[in-house]
N, C-alpha and C positions, 0 to 999 in steps of 0.2 A: 894503059899505063900500069894499072894495078897488076894485070896478069904478068907484065914484064918483071915485076918485083915480088911476085907471090911467094917464092921460096924464102926470101929474106924477111918478108913481112910476117909469115907464119912463125918464123923462129923468135920473133920479138915478143909474141903473145904466149905467156906461160899459163899453165893451169892455175886457176885461182886469181888471176889478175882481174882487176876491175877495168874493163874496157868500155870506152865511151865512143859512140858513133855520133859525132857532132854534125847535125843537119841531115841525118840519115832516115827520116821518116818515110820518104817515098820509096827508098830502096835500101833497107837496113843491111849492115855488114854481116850481122849474125854473130857467131862465135861467142854467144852469151853476152853480147854488148848491150849497154843501156843506151837508148836513143835520146839525145837532147835536141829538140827541134821546136820551132815556132809554128809549124804547120798544124792545122787543126784536124786534118784527115790524111791518111796514107794514100798511096797511088791507087788503091782499090776503092777509095771512098769510105773506108771504115774509120770509126772514131779510134783515136790512139791517145794514150795517156802520156804526157810529156813532162819533163823536168827541166828546170834551168840548170846550168852547170853548177851553180852554187848550192843546189838542193841534192847533190849526189849523196848517197849513203856511205860516204868515205872519199878518200882521195883516189883519183884515177891513176892507174899504172900506165895505161896507153890511151891516147886520144887520137882517133881517126877522123879525118874530115875530107870529103871528096866533092868538089865542085859546089862549095857552099860559101866560102869566104868572099868570093867575088860579089855576092849579093848583100854584103853587110857594110853599111856606111861607116860605122864606128869600129873598124877592124882592129885598131890598136887596143881599144878598150876590151873587145871580146877576147883577143889573144892574151891580155892581162888576166881576165877572168879564167881562161883555160889554164894559164900558168899557176894561178893561185889555187886551182882545183886538182893539182897533180902532185904525186909523191916526188921527192927529190930523185932525180935520175930517170924519171918517167919518160916515155917515148911519145913524141908527136909525129904523126904520119899525115901529110898533107898532099892532096891533089888539087890543083887549080888549073883553069884553062889558061893557055899561053897566048900572048900577043900575036903569035904566028897564025892564029886562026882569026881572020877578020870578023866573022859572024859572032864570035864570043867576046868581042871588045865591048867596053863600057860605052853606052850611048847607042850601040847597034843591037845588042842582044836584049830583046824584050820578052818577058814571060809573065803572064797574069797570075799564074799559080805560085811561082817561086820567087817573084820579084825580078826586076831587071837587073842586069849586071852593072854595078856601080864602080868597079875597078877592072883595070886591064893589068895583067901581070907579066913581068919579065924577071930575068936573073941579072944581078949586078955585073957590071963590066961589059955588057954587050951593047953594041950600037943598034938602036931601034929607031924607026921612023917617028917623027914627032906625033904624039897622041896626047889627048887629055886623059887625066885620072889614071896614070900609070903608077904602079907600085912595084918596087923591086922586092919581091916576096921574100927572098932570102935575107934581105936586110931587115925587113919588118919582123920576121920570125927570129932572126939573129939578135935582136935587141933583148929578147926574153929567154931564148933557148940557144943551146950549142948546136949549130947546124952540122950534121954528120955527112949528109949526102944530098946532092941536088942533081936533077937531070930533066931534060926534055924527053917526054915519052912520045911514042909513035902516033898517039892520037891527039896531038897538039895540046898536051897538058904538061904541066910542071909537077914533078914529084919532089918532096922534101921530106927527109927524115931528120928529126932534131931531138935532142935530149934536154930535159928540163934543167935550167940553171938553178942553183941554190939561192942566188941573190940577183936582183936586176941591177944593171949598170945604169948610172945617171946619165941622162941625155942632155 
């Protein structure tokens, strides 16, 4: 999914931007990004220094997260923390597993290292089979951010590019 959007993703990140890879300890994005993660070790078993999003040395220009949000029970709270840690007009780049891949659905995907999937994601307006713990990820993100682009990627993921809103709408 990221490869399909690589050209547009790379144009979003400018020299000097504070880029955050949220949940990227096992496979960091690079590009000078700071990794925010709760894992104690990276994929090679090495110790890694982590920061919470609120401990960043400034506001983030770009926050990237790939296959992380489905593991987080308090997703609305975490997205609020991300929103509060970004500059006005900052970019949020999100990849999450789609409901179209049964093995990635909540209650089915189990992982001792990275925690089980607690959410299954779809996009608003589509008919999907009845499942438990489904979130329409574009609606969740859209409550805090201006969604610019959504798409299903070839690897059964959903990609969303959103811009940070200056104010949060009352729900």
